[in-house]
DSSP file (Angstrom, degrees, kcal/mol; ACC not computed):
  #  RESIDUE AA STRUCTURE BP1 BP2  ACC     N-H-->O    O-->H-N    N-H-->O    O-->H-N    TCO  KAPPA ALPHA  PHI   PSI    X-CA   Y-CA   Z-CA
    1    1 A M              0   0    0      0, 0.0     2,-0.5     0, 0.0    85,-0.1   0.000 360.0 360.0 360.0  67.6   57.0  102.0   71.2
    2    2 A K        -     0   0    0     86,-0.0     2,-0.7     0, 0.0     0, 0.0  -0.929 360.0-132.7-114.5 133.8   57.5  104.1   68.2
    3    3 A I        -     0   0    0     -2,-0.5     2,-0.1     4,-0.1    76,-0.0  -0.761  29.6-150.6 -82.5 117.6   56.1  107.6   67.7
    4    4 A T     >  -     0   0    0     -2,-0.7     4,-2.6     1,-0.1     5,-0.2  -0.299  27.7-104.4 -81.3 170.3   54.5  107.6   64.2
    5    5 A Y  H  > S+     0   0    0      1,-0.2     4,-3.0     2,-0.2     5,-0.2   0.904 124.6  53.5 -59.5 -40.6   54.2  110.7   62.0
    6    6 A E  H  > S+     0   0    0      2,-0.2     4,-2.2     1,-0.2    -1,-0.2   0.908 109.3  47.4 -63.1 -41.4   50.5  110.8   62.9
    7    7 A D  H  > S+     0   0    0      2,-0.2     4,-2.5     1,-0.2    -2,-0.2   0.939 113.2  49.0 -61.1 -47.6   51.3  110.7   66.6
    8    8 A D  H  X S+     0   0    0     -4,-2.6     4,-2.6     1,-0.2    -2,-0.2   0.917 111.8  48.1 -59.4 -46.0   53.9  113.5   66.1
    9    9 A Y  H  X S+     0   0    0     -4,-3.0     4,-2.3     2,-0.2    -1,-0.2   0.871 110.0  52.6 -65.4 -36.8   51.5  115.6   64.1
   10   10 A A  H  X S+     0   0    0     -4,-2.2     4,-2.5    -5,-0.2     5,-0.2   0.927 111.1  46.7 -64.6 -44.1   48.8  115.1   66.7
   11   11 A L  H  X S+     0   0    0     -4,-2.5     4,-2.5     1,-0.2    -2,-0.2   0.928 113.7  48.2 -62.2 -45.2   51.1  116.3   69.5
   12   12 A K  H  X S+     0   0    0     -4,-2.6     4,-2.5     2,-0.2    -1,-0.2   0.862 111.2  51.6 -64.1 -35.9   52.3  119.3   67.4
   13   13 A T  H  X S+     0   0    0     -4,-2.3     4,-2.5     2,-0.2     5,-0.2   0.939 111.9  44.4 -67.3 -47.3   48.6  120.2   66.7
   14   14 A I  H  X S+     0   0    0     -4,-2.5     4,-2.4     1,-0.2    -2,-0.2   0.906 113.6  52.7 -63.5 -39.8   47.6  120.1   70.3
   15   15 A F  H  X S+     0   0    0     -4,-2.5     4,-2.3    -5,-0.2    -2,-0.2   0.931 109.9  47.7 -59.4 -46.8   50.8  122.1   71.2
   16   16 A D  H  X S+     0   0    0     -4,-2.5     4,-1.2     1,-0.2    -2,-0.2   0.924 113.8  46.4 -62.3 -45.2   49.9  124.7   68.6
   17   17 A L  H  < S+     0   0    0     -4,-2.5    49,-0.3     1,-0.2     6,-0.3   0.840 110.6  54.2 -66.9 -31.9   46.4  125.0   69.8
   18   18 A A  H >< S+     0   0    0     -4,-2.4     3,-1.4     1,-0.2    -2,-0.2   0.890 104.7  53.7 -67.5 -39.3   47.6  125.2   73.4
   19   19 A L  H 3< S+     0   0    0     -4,-2.3    -1,-0.2     1,-0.3    -2,-0.2   0.809 118.6  36.6 -62.4 -28.7   49.9  128.1   72.5
   20   20 A H  T >< S+     0   0    0     -4,-1.2     3,-2.0    -5,-0.2    -1,-0.3  -0.206  89.6 175.3-115.3  38.6   46.9  129.9   71.1
   21   21 A Y  T <   +     0   0    0     -3,-1.4    -3,-0.1     1,-0.3     3,-0.1  -0.169  65.6  17.7 -54.8 133.4   44.4  128.6   73.7
   22   22 A G  T 3  S+     0   0    0      1,-0.2     2,-0.4    44,-0.2    -1,-0.3   0.368 104.2 101.5  89.3  -3.9   40.9  130.1   73.4
   23   23 A V  S <  S-     0   0    0     -3,-2.0     2,-0.4    -6,-0.3    -1,-0.2  -0.921  75.3-119.4-115.6 137.6   41.4  131.3   69.8
   24   24 A N        -     0   0    0     -2,-0.4     2,-0.4    37,-0.2    41,-0.2  -0.616  32.3-158.0 -74.1 129.2   40.1  129.5   66.7
   25   25 A M  B     -A   64   0A   0     39,-2.8    39,-2.9    -2,-0.4     2,-0.2  -0.921  11.1-128.5-115.0 134.6   43.0  128.5   64.5
   26   26 A H     >  -     0   0    0     -2,-0.4     4,-2.1    37,-0.2     3,-0.4  -0.494  20.9-122.2 -77.0 147.5   42.7  127.8   60.7
   27   27 A I  H  > S+     0   0    0      1,-0.2     4,-3.0     2,-0.2     5,-0.2   0.899 112.0  56.5 -54.6 -43.2   44.2  124.6   59.4
   28   28 A S  H  > S+     0   0    0      1,-0.2     4,-2.1     2,-0.2    -1,-0.2   0.863 107.0  48.7 -62.0 -35.7   46.5  126.4   57.1
   29   29 A D  H  > S+     0   0    0     -3,-0.4     4,-2.6     2,-0.2     5,-0.2   0.921 113.6  45.4 -70.1 -43.7   48.0  128.4   60.0
   30   30 A I  H  X S+     0   0    0     -4,-2.1     4,-2.6     1,-0.2    -2,-0.2   0.938 113.3  51.0 -63.1 -45.9   48.6  125.3   62.1
   31   31 A A  H  X>S+     0   0    0     -4,-3.0     5,-1.9    -5,-0.2     4,-0.9   0.906 113.1  45.4 -58.9 -43.8   50.0  123.4   59.1
   32   32 A R  H  <5S+     0   0    0     -4,-2.1     3,-0.5    -5,-0.2    -1,-0.2   0.946 115.7  44.8 -66.4 -49.1   52.5  126.3   58.3
   33   33 A R  H  <5S+     0   0    0     -4,-2.6    -2,-0.2     1,-0.2    -1,-0.2   0.872 123.5  35.1 -64.7 -37.1   53.7  126.8   61.9
   34   34 A Q  H  <5S-     0   0    0     -4,-2.6    -1,-0.2    -5,-0.2    -2,-0.2   0.397 104.9-122.5-101.8   2.9   54.1  123.1   62.6
   35   35 A D  T  <5 +     0   0    0     -4,-0.9    -3,-0.2    -3,-0.5    -4,-0.1   0.943  59.3 148.1  55.5  53.1   55.3  122.0   59.2
   36   36 A I      < -     0   0    0     -5,-1.9    -1,-0.2    -6,-0.2    -2,-0.1  -0.967  56.4-108.5-117.1 130.8   52.5  119.5   58.8
   37   37 A P     >  -     0   0    0      0, 0.0     4,-2.6     0, 0.0     3,-0.3  -0.396  28.7-131.3 -57.6 130.8   51.0  118.7   55.3
   38   38 A A  H  > S+     0   0    0      1,-0.2     4,-2.1     2,-0.2     5,-0.1   0.860 104.4  52.4 -57.1 -41.1   47.5  120.2   55.3
   39   39 A K  H  > S+     0   0    0      1,-0.2     4,-1.3     2,-0.2    -1,-0.2   0.905 112.6  45.4 -63.1 -40.7   45.8  117.1   54.0
   40   40 A F  H  > S+     0   0    0     -3,-0.3     4,-2.2     1,-0.2    -2,-0.2   0.898 109.6  56.0 -68.0 -40.3   47.4  115.0   56.8
   41   41 A L  H  X S+     0   0    0     -4,-2.6     4,-3.1     1,-0.2     5,-0.2   0.875 101.4  57.5 -60.6 -38.5   46.5  117.7   59.3
   42   42 A E  H  X S+     0   0    0     -4,-2.1     4,-1.8     1,-0.2    -1,-0.2   0.917 108.6  46.3 -57.7 -43.3   42.8  117.4   58.3
   43   43 A Q  H  X S+     0   0    0     -4,-1.3     4,-1.9     2,-0.2    -2,-0.2   0.905 113.0  49.0 -65.9 -42.2   42.8  113.7   59.2
   44   44 A V  H  X S+     0   0    0     -4,-2.2     4,-2.6     1,-0.2     5,-0.2   0.926 110.6  50.5 -64.0 -45.2   44.6  114.3   62.5
   45   45 A L  H  X S+     0   0    0     -4,-3.1     4,-2.4     1,-0.2    -1,-0.2   0.857 106.8  55.2 -62.9 -34.7   42.2  117.0   63.5
   46   46 A L  H  X S+     0   0    0     -4,-1.8     4,-2.5    -5,-0.2    -1,-0.2   0.927 110.3  45.3 -62.9 -44.6   39.3  114.8   62.7
   47   47 A K  H  X S+     0   0    0     -4,-1.9     4,-1.9     2,-0.2    -2,-0.2   0.907 113.3  49.9 -64.6 -41.5   40.6  112.1   65.0
   48   48 A L  H  <>S+     0   0    0     -4,-2.6     5,-2.6     2,-0.2     6,-0.9   0.860 111.3  49.7 -66.3 -34.1   41.3  114.8   67.7
   49   49 A K  H ><5S+     0   0    0     -4,-2.4     3,-1.3     4,-0.2    -2,-0.2   0.931 110.2  49.4 -67.9 -46.4   37.8  116.1   67.3
   50   50 A R  H 3<5S+     0   0    0     -4,-2.5    -2,-0.2     1,-0.3    -1,-0.2   0.825 109.5  53.4 -61.1 -31.9   36.3  112.6   67.6
   51   51 A S  T 3<5S-     0   0    0     -4,-1.9    -1,-0.3    -5,-0.2    -2,-0.2   0.504 118.6-112.7 -83.3  -4.6   38.4  112.0   70.8
   52   52 A G  T < 5S+     0   0    0     -3,-1.3    -3,-0.2    -4,-0.3    -2,-0.1   0.649  85.8 113.6  86.8  15.3   37.1  115.2   72.3
   53   53 A F  S   <S+     0   0    0     -5,-2.6    14,-2.7    -6,-0.2    15,-0.5   0.823  77.6  26.2 -85.9 -33.6   40.2  117.3   72.3
   54   54 A V  E     -B   66   0A   0     -6,-0.9     2,-0.3    12,-0.3    12,-0.2  -0.886  58.5-156.7-130.6 157.8   39.1  120.0   69.8
   55   55 A V  E     -B   65   0A   0     10,-2.1    10,-1.9    -2,-0.3     2,-0.3  -0.921  16.2-143.7-125.3 157.3   36.0  121.6   68.4
   56   56 A S  E     -B   64   0A   0     -2,-0.3     2,-0.4     8,-0.2     8,-0.2  -0.887   8.2-164.1-122.7 155.4   35.6  123.3   65.1
   57   57 A K  E     -B   63   0A   0      6,-2.1     6,-2.3    -2,-0.3     2,-0.2  -0.999  14.2-140.9-137.3 133.1   33.7  126.3   64.0
   58   58 A K        +     0   0    0     -2,-0.4     3,-0.2     4,-0.2    -2,-0.0  -0.513  55.9  52.1 -89.5 161.0   32.8  127.2   60.4
   59   59 A G  S >  S-     0   0    0     -2,-0.2     3,-1.9     1,-0.2    -2,-0.1  -0.466 102.1 -46.2 109.9-179.0   32.9  130.7   59.0
   60   60 A P  T 3  S+     0   0    0      0, 0.0    -1,-0.2     0, 0.0    -2,-0.0   0.807 139.7  38.0 -62.1 -32.2   35.2  133.7   58.8
   61   61 A N  T 3  S+     0   0    0     -3,-0.2   -37,-0.2     2,-0.1    -2,-0.1   0.098 101.2 115.8-101.7  21.6   36.1  133.5   62.5
   62   62 A G    <   +     0   0    0     -3,-1.9     2,-0.3    -6,-0.0    -4,-0.2  -0.044  24.0 106.4 -83.3-174.8   36.1  129.8   62.4
   63   63 A G  E     - B   0  57A   0     -6,-2.3    -6,-2.1   -37,-0.1     2,-0.3  -0.945  65.7 -50.9 140.5-159.8   38.8  127.2   62.9
   64   64 A Y  E     +AB  25  56A   0    -39,-2.9   -39,-2.8    -2,-0.3     2,-0.3  -0.870  46.7 171.2-115.0 146.5   39.8  124.7   65.6
   65   65 A R  E     - B   0  55A   0    -10,-1.9   -10,-2.1    -2,-0.3     2,-0.1  -0.979  37.2 -91.9-147.9 161.2   40.4  125.2   69.3
   66   66 A L  E     - B   0  54A   0     -2,-0.3   -12,-0.3   -49,-0.3   -44,-0.2  -0.421  18.6-152.1 -72.7 147.3   41.0  123.1   72.3
   67   67 A V  S    S+     0   0    0    -14,-2.7     2,-0.2    -2,-0.1    -1,-0.1   0.852  81.9  38.1 -82.7 -41.0   38.1  121.9   74.4
   68   68 A K  S    S-     0   0    0    -15,-0.5     5,-0.1     1,-0.1    -2,-0.0  -0.687  97.0 -91.9-109.4 162.5   40.1  121.7   77.7
   69   69 A E    >   -     0   0    0     -2,-0.2     3,-2.0     1,-0.1    60,-0.2  -0.372  40.4-111.0 -66.5 151.2   42.9  123.9   79.1
   70   70 A P  G >  S+     0   0    0      0, 0.0     3,-1.5     0, 0.0    59,-1.4   0.832 117.6  60.3 -53.9 -34.2   46.5  122.8   78.2
   71   71 A K  G 3  S+     0   0    0      1,-0.3    -2,-0.0    58,-0.3    57,-0.0   0.677 101.6  55.1 -68.7 -15.5   47.1  121.8   81.8
   72   72 A D  G <  S+     0   0    0     -3,-2.0     2,-0.5    56,-0.1    -1,-0.3   0.237  94.2  77.5-103.1  12.5   44.3  119.3   81.5
   73   73 A I    <   -     0   0    0     -3,-1.5    56,-1.9    -4,-0.1     2,-0.2  -0.978  64.5-160.6-125.7 119.9   45.6  117.4   78.5
   74   74 A S  B  >  -C  128   0B   0     -2,-0.5     4,-1.7    54,-0.2    54,-0.2  -0.617  28.8-122.0 -96.2 157.5   48.4  114.9   78.8
   75   75 A L  H  > S+     0   0    0     52,-2.5     4,-2.9    49,-0.8     5,-0.3   0.889 114.1  58.2 -59.7 -38.7   50.7  113.6   76.2
   76   76 A K  H  > S+     0   0    0     48,-1.6     4,-2.8    51,-0.3     5,-0.3   0.924 103.4  51.0 -59.0 -46.4   49.5  110.1   77.1
   77   77 A E  H  > S+     0   0    0     47,-0.2     4,-1.6     1,-0.2    -1,-0.2   0.926 113.8  44.3 -57.4 -46.3   45.9  111.0   76.4
   78   78 A V  H  X S+     0   0    0     -4,-1.7     4,-1.1     2,-0.2    -2,-0.2   0.949 115.2  46.6 -66.7 -49.4   46.7  112.4   72.9
   79   79 A L  H >X>S+     0   0    0     -4,-2.9     4,-3.0     1,-0.2     3,-0.6   0.918 113.6  48.2 -60.5 -44.5   49.0  109.6   71.9
   80   80 A E  H 3X5S+     0   0    0     -4,-2.8     4,-1.0    -5,-0.3    -1,-0.2   0.798 105.8  58.3 -69.9 -26.6   46.6  106.8   73.1
   81   81 A S  H 3<5S+     0   0    0     -4,-1.6    -1,-0.2    -5,-0.3    -2,-0.2   0.788 116.7  35.1 -70.4 -25.1   43.7  108.5   71.3
   82   82 A I  H <<5S+     0   0    0     -4,-1.1    -2,-0.2    -3,-0.6    -3,-0.1   0.888 140.0   5.7 -92.0 -48.2   45.7  108.2   68.0
   83   83 A S  H  <5S-     0   0    0     -4,-3.0    -3,-0.2     1,-0.3    -2,-0.1   0.450  94.7-119.8-123.3  -2.0   47.6  104.9   68.3
   84   84 A G     << -     0   0    0     -4,-1.0    -1,-0.3    -5,-0.5    -2,-0.1  -0.389  67.0  -4.1  87.7-172.6   46.5  103.1   71.5
   85   85 A P        -     0   0    0      0, 0.0     2,-1.2     0, 0.0     8,-0.1  -0.187  63.0-130.7 -59.2 142.7   48.8  102.1   74.5
   86   86 A Y        +     0   0    0     31,-0.1    35,-0.1   -85,-0.1    34,-0.1  -0.693  55.1 137.7 -95.6  82.5   52.5  102.8   74.2
   87   87 A A        -     0   0    0     -2,-1.2     3,-0.1     1,-0.1    27,-0.1  -0.949  60.0-130.9-128.0 147.3   53.9   99.4   75.2
   88   88 A P  S    S+     0   0    0      0, 0.0     2,-0.3     0, 0.0    -1,-0.1   0.764  96.1   6.8 -67.8 -22.9   56.7   97.4   73.8
   89   89 A I  S >  S-     0   0    0     24,-0.1     3,-2.0    21,-0.1     4,-0.4  -0.980  78.0-112.4-158.5 149.5   54.4   94.3   73.7
   90   90 A E  G >> S+     0   0    0     -2,-0.3     4,-2.3     1,-0.3     3,-1.5   0.826 110.8  63.0 -58.3 -35.9   50.8   93.7   74.4
   91   91 A C  G 34 S+     0   0    0      1,-0.3    -1,-0.3     2,-0.2     7,-0.1   0.675  92.1  68.4 -66.3 -14.0   51.3   91.6   77.5
   92   92 A A  G <4 S+     0   0    0     -3,-2.0    -1,-0.3     1,-0.1    -2,-0.2   0.780 118.8  15.6 -74.0 -26.3   52.9   94.6   79.1
   93   93 A W  T <4 S+     0   0    0     -3,-1.5    -2,-0.2    -4,-0.4    -1,-0.1   0.583 111.2  76.4-122.4 -15.8   49.6   96.5   79.3
   94   94 A N    ><  -     0   0    0     -4,-2.3     3,-1.9     1,-0.2     4,-0.2  -0.848  51.0-171.1-107.6 103.2   46.8   93.9   78.7
   95   95 A P  G >  S+     0   0    0      0, 0.0     3,-1.2     0, 0.0    -1,-0.2   0.789  86.5  63.9 -62.7 -25.7   46.1   91.7   81.8
   96   96 A G  G >  S+     0   0    0      1,-0.2     3,-1.4     2,-0.1     4,-0.4   0.579  79.5  85.3 -71.8  -8.7   43.8   89.5   79.6
   97   97 A Y  G X>  +     0   0    0     -3,-1.9     4,-1.6     1,-0.3     3,-1.5   0.736  68.9  77.9 -66.5 -21.7   46.8   88.6   77.5
   98   98 A S  G <4 S+     0   0    0     -3,-1.2    -1,-0.3     1,-0.3     6,-0.2   0.783  91.1  54.8 -59.6 -26.0   47.7   85.8   80.0
   99   99 A E  G <4 S+     0   0    0     -3,-1.4    -1,-0.3     1,-0.2    -2,-0.2   0.712 109.0  47.7 -78.3 -20.3   44.9   83.7   78.4
  100  100 A K  T <4 S+     0   0    0     -3,-1.5     2,-0.5    -4,-0.4    -2,-0.2   0.743 108.7  55.4 -89.4 -26.6   46.5   84.2   74.9
  101  101 A C    ><  -     0   0    0     -4,-1.6     3,-1.1     1,-0.1     4,-0.3  -0.927  59.6-162.0-118.3 120.1   50.0   83.3   75.8
  102  102 A R  T 3  S+     0   0    0     -2,-0.5     3,-0.2     1,-0.2     4,-0.1   0.679  95.5  52.0 -72.4 -15.3   51.0   80.0   77.5
  103  103 A Y  T >> S+     0   0    0      1,-0.2     4,-1.5     2,-0.1     3,-1.0   0.442  77.7 106.7 -96.0  -1.2   54.3   81.4   78.6
  104  104 A F  T <4 S+     0   0    0     -3,-1.1     3,-0.5     1,-0.3    -1,-0.2   0.859  80.7  42.7 -48.6 -50.7   52.8   84.6   80.2
  105  105 A H  T 34 S+     0   0    0     -4,-0.3    -1,-0.3     1,-0.2    -2,-0.1   0.715 121.9  39.4 -75.3 -20.7   53.4   83.5   83.8
  106  106 A D  T <4 S+     0   0    0     -3,-1.0     2,-0.5    -4,-0.1    -1,-0.2   0.455  86.4 115.1-104.3  -3.5   56.9   82.2   83.3
  107  107 A C     X  -     0   0    0     -4,-1.5     4,-0.8    -3,-0.5     3,-0.2  -0.557  48.9-162.2 -77.6 121.0   58.2   84.8   80.8
  108  108 A V  H  > S+     0   0    0     -2,-0.5     4,-1.1     1,-0.2     3,-0.2   0.820  89.7  55.8 -68.4 -31.3   61.0   86.9   82.3
  109  109 A F  H  > S+     0   0    0      1,-0.2     4,-3.2     2,-0.2     5,-0.3   0.775  92.3  69.4 -76.0 -26.1   60.5   89.6   79.6
  110  110 A Q  H  > S+     0   0    0     -3,-0.2     4,-2.1     1,-0.2    -1,-0.2   0.931 103.2  43.8 -58.0 -46.2   56.8   90.2   80.5
  111  111 A G  H  X S+     0   0    0     -4,-0.8     4,-2.0     2,-0.2    -1,-0.2   0.886 114.2  50.0 -66.2 -40.2   57.7   91.7   83.9
  112  112 A I  H  X S+     0   0    0     -4,-1.1     4,-2.2     2,-0.2    -2,-0.2   0.943 113.8  44.4 -64.0 -48.2   60.6   93.8   82.4
  113  113 A F  H  X S+     0   0    0     -4,-3.2     4,-2.7     1,-0.2    -2,-0.2   0.831 110.3  55.7 -68.6 -31.0   58.3   95.2   79.6
  114  114 A S  H  X S+     0   0    0     -4,-2.1     4,-2.6    -5,-0.3    -1,-0.2   0.911 108.5  48.2 -64.4 -41.6   55.5   95.8   82.1
  115  115 A D  H  X S+     0   0    0     -4,-2.0     4,-2.5     2,-0.2    -2,-0.2   0.919 112.3  48.7 -63.8 -43.6   57.9   97.9   84.2
  116  116 A I  H  X S+     0   0    0     -4,-2.2     4,-2.7     2,-0.2     5,-0.3   0.938 112.5  48.4 -61.8 -46.4   59.1   99.8   81.1
  117  117 A Y  H  X S+     0   0    0     -4,-2.7     4,-3.0     1,-0.2     5,-0.2   0.927 111.2  50.3 -59.0 -46.1   55.4  100.4   80.0
  118  118 A R  H  X S+     0   0    0     -4,-2.6     4,-2.1     1,-0.2    -1,-0.2   0.912 113.2  45.9 -60.0 -44.2   54.5  101.6   83.5
  119  119 A D  H  X S+     0   0    0     -4,-2.5     4,-2.1     2,-0.2    -2,-0.2   0.932 116.7  43.0 -66.0 -46.8   57.5  104.1   83.6
  120  120 A V  H  X S+     0   0    0     -4,-2.7     4,-2.6     1,-0.2     5,-0.2   0.920 113.8  52.2 -65.5 -43.4   56.9  105.5   80.1
  121  121 A S  H  X S+     0   0    0     -4,-3.0     4,-2.2    -5,-0.3    -1,-0.2   0.900 109.3  49.7 -59.6 -42.5   53.1  105.6   80.7
  122  122 A K  H  X S+     0   0    0     -4,-2.1     4,-2.4    -5,-0.2    -1,-0.2   0.914 110.8  49.5 -63.9 -43.8   53.6  107.6   84.0
  123  123 A K  H  X S+     0   0    0     -4,-2.1     4,-1.2     1,-0.2    -2,-0.2   0.927 113.2  46.1 -60.5 -46.2   56.0  110.1   82.3
  124  124 A L  H  < S+     0   0    0     -4,-2.6   -48,-1.6     1,-0.2   -49,-0.8   0.858 113.7  49.5 -66.6 -35.0   53.5  110.6   79.4
  125  125 A E  H  < S+     0   0    0     -4,-2.2    -1,-0.2    -5,-0.2    -2,-0.2   0.874 110.8  49.4 -70.8 -37.6   50.6  111.0   81.8
  126  126 A D  H  < S+     0   0    0     -4,-2.4     2,-1.0    -5,-0.2    -1,-0.2   0.712  94.7  82.8 -74.8 -20.8   52.5  113.5   84.0
  127  127 A M     <  +     0   0    0     -4,-1.2   -52,-2.5    -5,-0.2   -51,-0.3  -0.748  62.2 178.4 -91.5 104.3   53.5  115.7   81.0
  128  128 A D  B  >  -C   74   0B   0     -2,-1.0     4,-1.7   -54,-0.2     3,-0.2  -0.528  42.5-104.6 -98.7 171.6   50.7  118.0   80.2
  129  129 A F  H  > S+     0   0    0    -56,-1.9     4,-2.1   -59,-1.4   -58,-0.3   0.705 117.9  60.3 -74.9 -18.9   50.6  120.6   77.5
  130  130 A Q  H  > S+     0   0    0    -60,-0.8     4,-2.4   -57,-0.2    -1,-0.2   0.900 106.8  48.0 -69.4 -38.9   51.0  123.5   79.9
  131  131 A K  H  > S+     0   0    0     -3,-0.2     4,-2.4     2,-0.2    -2,-0.2   0.891 110.0  52.5 -64.5 -39.0   54.3  122.0   81.0
  132  132 A V  H  X S+     0   0    0     -4,-1.7     4,-2.6     2,-0.2    -2,-0.2   0.926 109.7  48.7 -62.2 -44.2   55.3  121.6   77.3
  133  133 A I  H  X S+     0   0    0     -4,-2.1     4,-2.7     2,-0.2    -2,-0.2   0.919 110.2  51.3 -61.0 -43.9   54.5  125.3   76.7
  134  134 A D  H  X S+     0   0    0     -4,-2.4     4,-2.1     2,-0.2    -2,-0.2   0.902 110.9  47.9 -61.2 -41.7   56.6  126.2   79.8
  135  135 A I  H  X S+     0   0    0     -4,-2.4     4,-2.5     2,-0.2    -1,-0.2   0.920 112.0  50.6 -62.9 -44.0   59.5  124.1   78.4
  136  136 A Y  H  X S+     0   0    0     -4,-2.6     4,-2.7     1,-0.2     5,-0.3   0.910 109.2  50.5 -60.8 -44.0   59.1  125.7   75.0
  137  137 A K  H  X S+     0   0    0     -4,-2.7     4,-2.4     1,-0.2     5,-0.5   0.908 112.4  46.5 -63.2 -42.1   59.2  129.2   76.5
  138  138 A K  H  < S+     0   0    0     -4,-2.1    -1,-0.2     2,-0.2    -2,-0.2   0.913 114.8  47.6 -65.2 -41.5   62.3  128.5   78.5
  139  139 A K  H  < S+     0   0    0     -4,-2.5    -2,-0.2     1,-0.2    -1,-0.2   0.897 126.5  26.5 -67.6 -40.5   64.0  127.0   75.5
  140  140 A T  H  < S-     0   0    0     -4,-2.7    -2,-0.2    -5,-0.2    -1,-0.2   0.610  91.9-138.1 -99.6 -13.8   63.1  129.8   73.1
  141  141 A K     <  +     0   0    0     -4,-2.4     2,-0.3    -5,-0.3    -3,-0.2   0.845  51.2 154.0  56.4  35.9   62.8  132.6   75.6
  142  142 A R        -     0   0    0     -5,-0.5     2,-0.3    -6,-0.3    -1,-0.2  -0.671  34.4-155.4 -96.2 149.1   59.7  133.8   73.7
  143  143 A K        -     0   0    0     -2,-0.3     2,-0.3    -3,-0.1     5,-0.0  -0.858  15.7-134.5-113.8 156.6   56.8  135.7   75.0
  144  144 A F    >   -     0   0    0     -2,-0.3     3,-2.6     1,-0.1  -124,-0.0  -0.755  25.8-103.1-114.6 160.9   53.3  135.6   73.5
  145  145 A Q  T 3  S+     0   0    0      1,-0.3    -1,-0.1    -2,-0.3    -2,-0.0   0.805 119.2  53.2 -51.2 -38.5   50.9  138.3   72.6
  146  146 A H  T 3  S+     0   0    0      2,-0.0    -1,-0.3     0, 0.0     2,-0.3   0.513  99.2  80.4 -79.9  -2.8   48.7  137.7   75.6
  147  147 A E    <         0   0    0     -3,-2.6    -4,-0.1     1,-0.1     0, 0.0  -0.704 360.0 360.0-101.9 155.1   51.6  138.0   78.0
  148  148 A K              0   0    0     -2,-0.3    -1,-0.1    -5,-0.0    -3,-0.1   0.407 360.0 360.0-101.7 360.0   53.2  141.1   79.4
């Protein structure tokens, strides 16, 4: 259950686009604000586009923007679109794993790791990007252009 650089960059990218919801953002602006190497960001945005989180538009007013509202995108969705399930071991999330492992039904750790996976998964699912923005605003006490 390790957050990779790619996972981190995907979360930061969705966060940045959520902060600027409804506006097309250029890769260079996202990269600068979130301190993500532009070449890496291109790859992340491609994956996010394939997963249906973002759309792109070419031209002078082009860029990337979110498809859904920030409140409708969970951290879990984004992370799993990049790296798959966040479980300490496959048997914690894959019920079909019992056929691969002869110790599955007697393993004391399988139940423990399943509980951990369930708890982490629930937290990631409950945390949407509007909540992340709200936490950010409280932490930084910042207002944004569209707010009064």
